[in-house]
VOBA-1610 file (N, C-alpha, C; in pm, whole numbers, padded with zeros to 5 digits, always signed):
BEGIN
Unk+12567+13019+12929Unk+12467+12974+12989Unk+12436+12851+12994Unk+12410+12782+13069Unk+12345+12635+13097Unk+12242+12609+13058Unk+12202+12501+12978Unk+12073+12452+12954Unk+12001+12406+13054Unk+11873+12398+13014Unk+11749+12377+13106Unk+11798+12249+13233Unk+11872+12122+13138Unk+11883+12022+13219Unk+12013+12015+13277Unk+12094+12127+13285Unk+12206+12159+13371Unk+12154+12245+13491Unk+12069+12332+13446Unk+12005+12416+13530Unk+11964+12349+13664Unk+11864+12243+13584Unk+11763+12173+13699Unk+11871+12071+13787Unk+11987+12051+13741Unk+12049+11930+13818Unk+12126+12052+13927Unk+12158+12186+13871Unk+12231+12283+13960Unk+12153+12309+14094Unk+12011+12318+14048Unk+11906+12373+14135Unk+11879+12213+14242Unk+11855+12104+14194Unk+11818+12015+14294Unk+11949+11953+14341Unk+12064+11975+14305Unk+12198+11942+14390Unk+12210+12054+14512Unk+12174+12186+14508Unk+12154+12293+14594Unk+12076+12252+14695Unk+11938+12199+14664Unk+11838+12202+14747Unk+11836+12066+14855Unk+11905+11960+14799Unk+11964+11859+14894Unk+12070+11887+14965Unk+12150+11998+14968Unk+12266+12025+15025Unk+12222+12172+15126Unk+12072+12203+15134Unk+12053+12278+15238Unk+12039+12428+15196Unk+12024+12446+15096Unk+11969+12567+15020Unk+11835+12597+15010Unk+11792+12709+15049Unk+11661+12755+15084Unk+11596+12806+14924Unk+11483+12773+14917Unk+11415+12776+14768Unk+11314+12877+14784Unk+11310+13017+14698Unk+11197+13104+14696Unk+11197+13122+14566Unk+11070+13207+14573Unk+11055+13249+14395Unk+11035+13388+14401Unk+11056+13458+14265Unk+11055+13589+14266Unk+10938+13631+14162Unk+10835+13719+14160Unk+10756+13684+14062Unk+10689+13813+14014Unk+10674+13833+13891Unk+10540+13960+13852Unk+10427+13913+13801Unk+10325+13899+13876Unk+10165+13887+13780Unk+10160+13963+13696Unk+10123+13889+13570Unk+10082+13982+13472Unk+09962+14072+13472Unk+09987+14195+13488Unk+09854+14308+13505Unk+09762+14292+13418Unk+09784+14235+13287Unk+09685+14237+13172Unk+09580+14155+13254Unk+09606+14057+13347Unk+09481+13939+13375Unk+09420+14034+13515Unk+09314+14038+13489Unk+09249+14139+13614Unk+09261+14093+13733Unk+09242+13975+13752Unk+09280+13906+13867Unk+09398+13902+13937Unk+09479+13942+13892Unk+09629+13961+13905Unk+09644+14094+13990Unk+09556+14194+13989Unk+09597+14315+14034Unk+09665+14411+13955Unk+09725+14495+14007Unk+09806+14603+13968Unk+09969+14541+13942Unk+10028+14615+13881Unk+10165+14534+13848Unk+10211+14544+13978Unk+10305+14457+14009Unk+10382+14412+14142Unk+10443+14315+14121Unk+10528+14296+14228Unk+10640+14217+14242Unk+10594+14117+14376Unk+10635+13996+14373Unk+10582+13890+14451Unk+10704+13819+14484Unk+10722+13780+14663Unk+10809+13671+14644Unk+10769+13567+14769Unk+10800+13438+14736Unk+10725+13352+14838Unk+10828+13242+14867Unk+10843+13214+14986Unk+10937+13123+15083Unk+10877+12974+15048Unk+10935+12889+14973Unk+10902+12737+14965Unk+10966+12659+15043Unk+10859+12643+15195Unk+10923+12600+15312Unk+10938+12464+15291Unk+10868+12379+15204Unk+10871+12218+15212Unk+10888+12187+15059Unk+11002+12105+15034Unk+11008+12068+14904Unk+11057+11941+14894Unk+11008+11921+14787Unk+11035+11720+14737Unk+11139+11737+14612Unk+11215+11652+14618Unk+11322+11647+14495Unk+11318+11509+14431Unk+11320+11450+14311Unk+11332+11331+14284Unk+11383+11316+14138Unk+11489+11265+14121Unk+11599+11297+14015Unk+11622+11424+14009Unk+11585+11512+13850Unk+11622+11639+13853Unk+11487+11711+13840Unk+11386+11673+13926Unk+11254+11743+13925Unk+11242+11795+14043Unk+11157+11900+14101Unk+11138+11938+14220Unk+10997+11990+14249Unk+10974+12016+14360Unk+10819+12061+14415Unk+10840+12158+14518Unk+10804+12272+14530Unk+10818+12362+14642Unk+10709+12390+14694Unk+10652+12420+14802Unk+10530+12423+14910Unk+10578+12547+14964Unk+10457+12640+14952Unk+10451+12708+15096Unk+10375+12664+15227Unk+10364+12715+15320Unk+10314+12656+15430Unk+10153+12693+15401Unk+10046+12654+15472Unk+09903+12650+15404Unk+09847+12784+15506Unk+09921+12936+15446Unk+09875+13014+15555Unk+09865+13153+15473Unk+09857+13148+15343Unk+09851+13264+15227Unk+09662+13289+15253Unk+09624+13403+15289Unk+09510+13458+15289Unk+09468+13479+15147Unk+09345+13470+15082Unk+09295+13532+14959Unk+09255+13685+14994Unk+09288+13784+14930Unk+09254+13921+14932Unk+09220+13967+14841Unk+09164+14107+14823Unk+09136+14151+14697Unk+09241+14223+14642Unk+09224+14235+14517Unk+09348+14260+14400Unk+09340+14431+14411Unk+09221+14480+14466Unk+09202+14624+14442Unk+09259+14716+14567Unk+09171+14669+14684Unk+09218+14749+14801Unk+09297+14645+14894Unk+09315+14519+14893Unk+09421+14421+14956Unk+09354+14384+15097Unk+09181+14408+15114Unk+09123+14365+15212Unk+09076+14208+15174Unk+09036+14142+15309Unk+08970+14022+15301Unk+08870+14006+15202Unk+08844+13885+15131Unk+08732+13900+14988Unk+08605+13875+15111Unk+08499+13903+15037Unk+08352+13914+15097Unk+08340+13712+15108Unk+08270+13681+15199Unk+08237+13542+15227Unk+08339+13479+15317Unk+08319+13352+15308Unk+08450+13278+15399Unk+08550+13303+15341Unk+08668+13345+15443Unk+08806+13365+15396Unk+08879+13240+15352Unk+08947+13247+15252Unk+09037+13140+15209Unk+09190+13117+15295Unk+09246+13023+15301Unk+09387+12992+15313Unk+09414+12928+15180Unk+09546+12954+15157Unk+09610+12892+15016Unk+09758+12832+15050Unk+09784+12752+14979Unk+09900+12689+14980Unk+09959+12710+14821Unk+10027+12772+14794Unk+10104+12768+14672Unk+10212+12665+14619Unk+10219+12604+14522Unk+10337+12496+14466Unk+10391+12545+14311Unk+10522+12545+14348Unk+10565+12578+14218Unk+10665+12451+14183Unk+10698+12446+14077Unk+10751+12325+14028Unk+10816+12305+13895Unk+10922+12264+13864Unk+10995+12270+13718Unk+10954+12156+13641Unk+10827+12085+13695Unk+10752+11996+13618Unk+10706+12044+13509Unk+10731+11957+13381Unk+10690+12002+13220Unk+10730+12109+13187Unk+10849+12116+13211Unk+10942+12234+13188Unk+10910+12386+13244Unk+10823+12376+13370Unk+10784+12497+13442Unk+10660+12552+13378Unk+10592+12510+13305Unk+10464+12554+13270Unk+10327+12566+13332Unk+10330+12502+13476Unk+10231+12509+13545Unk+10271+12550+13706Unk+10174+12582+13765Unk+10185+12592+13929Unk+10046+12567+13953Unk+10037+12542+14107Unk+09909+12482+14156Unk+09879+12552+14277Unk+09742+12566+14320Unk+09700+12619+14457Unk+09628+12487+14518Unk+09619+12491+14645Unk+09574+12440+14737Unk+09491+12534+14827Unk+09342+12533+14797Unk+09265+12624+14858Unk+09148+12555+14968Unk+09144+12630+15084Unk+09060+12570+15178Unk+08974+12710+15251Unk+08862+12653+15283Unk+08787+12797+15344Unk+08799+12761+15494Unk+08837+12864+15548Unk+08878+12862+15699Unk+08774+12814+15817Unk+08656+12818+15755Unk+08546+12730+15815Unk+08524+12611+15794Unk+08605+12523+15728Unk+08566+12384+15719Unk+08703+12328+15682Unk+08704+12190+15697Unk+08827+12110+15676Unk+08823+12022+15519Unk+08783+12112+15440Unk+08819+12059+15285Unk+08892+12145+15220Unk+08938+12062+15100Unk+09078+12142+15021Unk+09020+12115+14879Unk+09072+12210+14837Unk+09049+12234+14679Unk+09146+12225+14586Unk+09236+12150+14504Unk+09342+12203+14441Unk+09320+12247+14295Unk+09391+12324+14243Unk+09392+12399+14132Unk+09498+12409+14059Unk+09506+12362+13930Unk+09616+12405+13834Unk+09611+12503+13749Unk+09706+12591+13714Unk+09701+12725+13641Unk+09841+12742+13563Unk+09819+12790+13441Unk+09934+12805+13346Unk+10022+12940+13416Unk+10147+12898+13404Unk+10242+12963+13471Unk+10275+13111+13417Unk+10201+13113+13261Unk+10196+13230+13187Unk+10104+13349+13274Unk+10027+13333+13380Unk+09980+13413+13448Unk+10066+13529+13508Unk+10211+13470+13509Unk+10310+13574+13545Unk+10410+13626+13421Unk+10412+13757+13434Unk+10496+13812+13334Unk+10644+13766+13350Unk+10688+13732+13463Unk+10835+13660+13490Unk+10806+13581+13643Unk+10875+13469+13639Unk+10887+13404+13748Unk+11040+13341+13733Unk+11113+13362+13854Unk+11245+13325+13869Unk+11262+13249+14026Unk+11324+13144+13997Unk+11402+13048+14123Unk+11483+13137+14210Unk+11486+13150+14333Unk+11584+13229+14400Unk+11633+13110+14526Unk+11772+13061+14477Unk+11833+12967+14587Unk+11946+13052+14689Unk+11902+13027+14808Unk+11981+13085+14913Unk+12071+13024+14986Unk+12191+13041+15003Unk+12279+12941+15048Unk+12282+12978+15220Unk+12188+12971+15301Unk+12168+12979+15428Unk+12165+12916+15548Unk+12204+12768+15477Unk+12200+12666+15601Unk+12324+12598+15538Unk+12392+12533+15682Unk+12510+12434+15662Unk+12460+12297+15730Unk+12515+12205+15665Unk+12504+12079+15722Unk+12578+12057+15866Unk+12496+11971+15931Unk+12570+11943+16063Unk+12547+11797+16123Unk+12470+11718+16047Unk+12458+11589+16049Unk+12431+11520+15913Unk+12485+11415+15915Unk+12468+11310+15810Unk+12440+11137+15849Unk+12356+11103+15817Unk+12317+10947+15882Unk+12460+10876+15858Unk+12508+10880+15748Unk+12634+10795+15720Unk+12742+10842+15836Unk+12734+10920+15907Unk+12813+10930+15996Unk+12755+10906+16173Unk+12631+10969+16167Unk+12569+10966+16258Unk+12595+11012+16410Unk+12692+11122+16418Unk+12746+11200+16505Unk+12629+11308+16557Unk+12569+11275+16676Unk+12452+11379+16718Unk+12532+11510+16802Unk+12629+11525+16794Unk+12713+11613+16901Unk+12685+11763+16858Unk+12702+11777+16699Unk+12648+11889+16641Unk+12511+11942+16654Unk+12424+11824+16649Unk+12285+11879+16635Unk+12234+11898+16801Unk+12305+11831+16899Unk+12269+11876+17036Unk+12322+12009+17070Unk+12419+12027+17020Unk+12464+12179+17043Unk+12370+12269+16998Unk+12327+12270+16862Unk+12268+12334+16792Unk+12144+12357+16848Unk+12080+12257+16915Unk+11948+12232+16990Unk+11958+12344+17104Unk+12066+12332+17192Unk+12089+12388+17315Unk+12102+12540+17282Unk+12155+12566+17170Unk+12181+12720+17104Unk+12043+12761+17044Unk+11962+12702+17063Unk+11815+12722+17008Unk+11824+12790+16828Unk+11903+12706+16799Unk+11920+12733+16635Unk+11823+12694+16543Unk+11793+12754+16432Unk+11686+12711+16344Unk+11764+12602+16277Unk+11665+12495+16255Unk+11713+12363+16181Unk+11613+12344+16069Unk+11688+12282+15979Unk+11601+12212+15878Unk+11665+12057+15838Unk+11558+11957+15786Unk+11624+11844+15751Unk+11584+11783+15606Unk+11683+11692+15579Unk+11637+11633+15421Unk+11679+11504+15436Unk+11562+11422+15370Unk+11578+11281+15378Unk+11510+11209+15257Unk+11568+11114+15225Unk+11521+11019+15111Unk+11427+10927+15169Unk+11310+10892+15111Unk+11214+10825+15119Unk+11236+10664+15045Unk+11149+10554+15046Unk+11155+10414+15000Unk+11152+10441+14860Unk+11075+10564+14801Unk+11046+10582+14659Unk+11139+10668+14594Unk+11260+10695+14640Unk+11382+10784+14562Unk+11344+10927+14564Unk+11237+10982+14639Unk+11227+11129+14664Unk+11297+11182+14791Unk+11351+11286+14779Unk+11413+11364+14881Unk+11307+11441+14911Unk+11280+11454+15069Unk+11192+11547+15122Unk+11279+11638+15210Unk+11213+11768+15228Unk+11320+11862+15288Unk+11237+11965+15352Unk+11233+11983+15454Unk+11134+12071+15542Unk+11209+12121+15675Unk+11143+12205+15720Unk+11215+12291+15852Unk+11167+12207+15969Unk+11259+12221+16085Unk+11203+12135+16200Unk+11105+12247+16292Unk+11001+12198+16299Unk+10909+12274+16391Unk+10929+12273+16549Unk+10974+12154+16613Unk+11030+12147+16748Unk+11121+12030+16727Unk+11212+12045+16798Unk+11363+11937+16814Unk+11334+11881+16977Unk+11351+11750+17011Unk+11327+11717+17120Unk+11482+11637+17153Unk+11552+11704+17246Unk+11690+11635+17304Unk+11666+11560+17421Unk+11668+11411+17397Unk+11635+11340+17537Unk+11778+11302+17603Unk+11749+11392+17720Unk+11925+11358+17795Unk+11942+11228+17827Unk+11857+11148+17898Unk+11898+11008+17965Unk+11908+10891+17840Unk+11864+10939+17728Unk+11886+10846+17622Unk+11972+10878+17521Unk+12028+11010+17507Unk+12094+11018+17413Unk+12081+11027+17273Unk+11924+11066+17262Unk+11832+11047+17152Unk+11800+11176+17088Unk+11782+11215+16962Unk+11705+11349+16919Unk+11601+11305+16843Unk+11452+11382+16863Unk+11373+11367+16768Unk+11336+11502+16726Unk+11284+11483+16581Unk+11225+11620+16544Unk+11069+11605+16505Unk+11010+11735+16511Unk+10882+11697+16419Unk+10897+11821+16326Unk+10878+11812+16203Unk+10869+11918+16098Unk+10750+12024+16088Unk+10775+12085+16024Unk+10674+12175+16014Unk+10545+12109+15926Unk+10430+12145+15977Unk+10307+12063+15871Unk+10264+12186+15763Unk+10238+12098+15646Unk+10218+12159+15514Unk+10095+12049+15462Unk+10029+12120+15342Unk+09930+12040+15269Unk+10010+12022+15127Unk+10014+11869+15082Unk+10080+11838+14970Unk+09987+11778+14873Unk+10032+11733+14737Unk+09946+11683+14634Unk+10039+11581+14611Unk+10062+11438+14662Unk+10146+11364+14639Unk+10117+11265+14498Unk+09994+11303+14426Unk+09973+11263+14311Unk+10083+11290+14198Unk+10135+11443+14206Unk+10220+11510+14134Unk+10372+11449+14103Unk+10376+11321+14208Unk+10499+11257+14202Unk+10473+11121+14104Unk+10352+11079+14020Unk+10319+10985+13968Unk+10386+11011+13822Unk+10368+10886+13751Unk+10465+10913+13628Unk+10368+10999+13513Unk+10235+10965+13529Unk+10150+11068+13437Unk+10188+11223+13445Unk+10252+11228+13540Unk+10296+11389+13558Unk+10430+11409+13513Unk+10513+11342+13626Unk+10659+11316+13607Unk+10707+11295+13462Unk+10646+11186+13397Unk+10674+11153+13259Unk+10599+11219+13146Unk+10540+11345+13181Unk+10467+11401+13077Unk+10542+11451+12962Unk+10500+11457+12834Unk+10581+11493+12731Unk+10501+11635+12703Unk+10594+11693+12595Unk+10536+11826+12561Unk+10433+11809+12473Unk+10351+11730+12416Unk+10256+11735+12317Unk+10114+11744+12461Unk+10141+11634+12538Unk+10062+11647+12685Unk+10041+11748+12710Unk+10151+11807+12789Unk+10144+11929+12862Unk+10117+12039+12753Unk+10115+12043+12610Unk+10052+12155+12542Unk+09898+12122+12572Unk+09855+12010+12528Unk+09715+11974+12565Unk+09657+12037+12687Unk+09702+12002+12804Unk+09654+12041+12920Unk+09676+12201+12907Unk+09776+12272+12875Unk+09767+12423+12879Unk+09664+12457+12771Unk+09628+12424+12654Unk+09509+12435+12593Unk+09384+12430+12656Unk+09369+12317+12743Unk+09231+12310+12800Unk+09215+12429+12929Unk+09330+12448+12997Unk+09334+12552+13073Unk+09302+12678+13046Unk+09361+12711+12899Unk+09364+12852+12831Unk+09182+12876+12780Unk+09115+12744+12763Unk+08968+12764+12753Unk+08850+12759+12831Unk+08918+12753+12956Unk+08827+12777+13078Unk+08768+12890+13106Unk+08682+12941+13179Unk+08584+13066+13213Unk+08702+13138+13299Unk+08792+13088+13334Unk+08877+13171+13455Unk+08987+13259+13375Unk+08962+13380+13391Unk+09054+13477+13318Unk+09220+13430+13330Unk+09276+13416+13224Unk+09436+13412+13228Unk+09433+13240+13252Unk+09316+13140+13249Unk+09352+13007+13248Unk+09334+12944+13402Unk+09295+12821+13402Unk+09299+12751+13540Unk+09177+12665+13540Unk+09206+12570+13633Unk+09084+12442+13630Unk+09121+12382+13776Unk+08987+12359+13823Unk+09004+12276+13961Unk+09027+12118+13937Unk+09103+12053+14024Unk+09152+11921+14007Unk+09105+11842+14106Unk+09119+11721+14091Unk+09033+11607+14134Unk+09128+11538+14259Unk+09266+11580+14238Unk+09384+11505+14296Unk+09362+11525+14490Unk+09385+11413+14543Unk+09376+11400+14679Unk+09491+11531+14737Unk+09442+11572+14828Unk+09538+11650+14903Unk+09564+11579+15046Unk+09687+11587+15117Unk+09741+11542+15210Unk+09783+11611+15318Unk+09764+11582+15460Unk+09855+11644+15538Unk+09989+11598+15565Unk+10085+11668+15558Unk+10233+11638+15527Unk+10312+11678+15653Unk+10343+11573+15734Unk+10450+11615+15874Unk+10509+11509+15910Unk+10635+11533+15955Unk+10727+11397+15990Unk+10763+11410+16119Unk+10773+11276+16199Unk+10849+11272+16334Unk+10988+11182+16289Unk+11096+11250+16306Unk+11211+11204+16267Unk+11282+11156+16382Unk+11359+11035+16385Unk+11446+10999+16511Unk+11587+10980+16440Unk+11671+11055+16509Unk+11807+11080+16434Unk+11888+10951+16452Unk+11881+10894+16587Unk+11979+10765+16623Unk+11925+10657+16508Unk+11769+10656+16502Unk+11754+10526+16449Unk+11720+10563+16278Unk+11729+10643+16254Unk+11711+10721+16095Unk+11601+10680+16046Unk+11488+10683+16156Unk+11360+10611+16117Unk+11269+10763+16081Unk+11146+10758+15981Unk+11078+10858+15955Unk+10953+10822+15952Unk+10867+10898+16010Unk+10699+10842+16017Unk+10639+10968+15986Unk+10532+10945+15874Unk+10411+11053+15849Unk+10301+11010+15944Unk+10194+11081+15939Unk+10070+11089+16030Unk+10017+10940+16003Unk+10037+10879+15929Unk+10008+10738+15895Unk+10045+10631+16003Unk+10122+10688+16114Unk+10193+10622+16201Unk+10268+10460+16127Unk+10321+10500+16018Unk+10406+10389+15948Unk+10549+10438+15956Unk+10629+10376+16009Unk+10774+10394+16036Unk+10839+10336+15905Unk+10934+10386+15857Unk+11021+10357+15768Unk+11170+10383+15776Unk+11277+10328+15724Unk+11414+10363+15749Unk+11432+10452+15611Unk+11489+10568+15671Unk+11498+10665+15543Unk+11648+10615+15494Unk+11697+10648+15349Unk+11833+10598+15274Unk+11929+10672+15329Unk+11874+10808+15362Unk+11973+10921+15402Unk+11922+11016+15486Unk+11990+11063+15531Unk+11939+11196+15662Unk+12028+11275+15690Unk+11984+11428+15673Unk+12087+11542+15685Unk+11979+11646+15759Unk+12081+11703+15834Unk+12027+11796+15916Unk+12121+11924+15889Unk+12056+12037+15883Unk+12116+12166+15849Unk+12077+12259+15974Unk+12186+12341+15994Unk+12153+12479+16080Unk+12165+12583+16006Unk+12080+12689+16072Unk+12087+12835+15977Unk+12230+12926+16001Unk+12273+12967+15892Unk+12431+13029+15898Unk+12400+13146+15995Unk+12509+13179+16061Unk+12492+13299+16148Unk+12518+13422+16089Unk+12575+13413+15941Unk+12600+13530+15868Unk+12466+13607+15824Unk+12464+13748+15850Unk+12373+13823+15794Unk+12303+13797+15683Unk+12402+13808+15565Unk+12410+13813+15424Unk+12444+13685+15395Unk+12360+13608+15309Unk+12417+13476+15257Unk+12405+13484+15106Unk+12480+13400+15033Unk+12507+13421+14886Unk+12359+13379+14834Unk+12321+13422+14731Unk+12194+13355+14664Unk+12214+13383+14487Unk+12157+13284+14427Unk+12129+13269+14316Unk+12027+13255+14222Unk+12014+13334+14132Unk+11843+13319+14064Unk+11864+13235+13928Unk+11729+13168+13904Unk+11751+13091+13759Unk+11634+13153+13699
//
């Protein structure tokens, strides 16, 4: 069996080479807010990778429902982003909550022990069709004409890989240029900071201890970390990537992947 470091290296290598990331989880039914014993799976549509750490976000579309009858909870309905990471040895996960009737976001940190089991699922369902080192657009243009599902990965100027699905591609005929918009999501960029990525075991244990002492059954606490809207416009010919702040920068590498046609793709769990 590979060690934790080897497993993380394998996962991050697969992610930057087009594999999709999901989770397979069993919430602990001993925690009443988790509801009855059940199995869950989430598609982590936006992923960040830095060295051997990774952060996988769902889209901001999960509805908060009752754990008893699965109806919407009373009061203003909530939408939630789930964030799972191998940060700090996979001890925590995070929520980004918002009320549907207002434009405010509330980040929450929780101990992963709220789950009786939690596994990463890596699926080999995309293949590379473009690399900025070769810059041949023909395969991407063909994929757009065939209306195929696309996603892309690029490294920003801080050494972080950003991997997202393409919301809409643009194939500009007269200019032989291709642009993408990626899917929008809500993210917590503060988790890339050294106080999180460099957290040692003692500090992580101390944080877990504080979470368990909260009045939230099973642990958890609100955070003051900023939440940002993350979405990119990508020019394949110039290899330029832009966030909504309209600040353009040169990506150090850029890959494009298309979904494989096979109905069944290999997967592996960690």
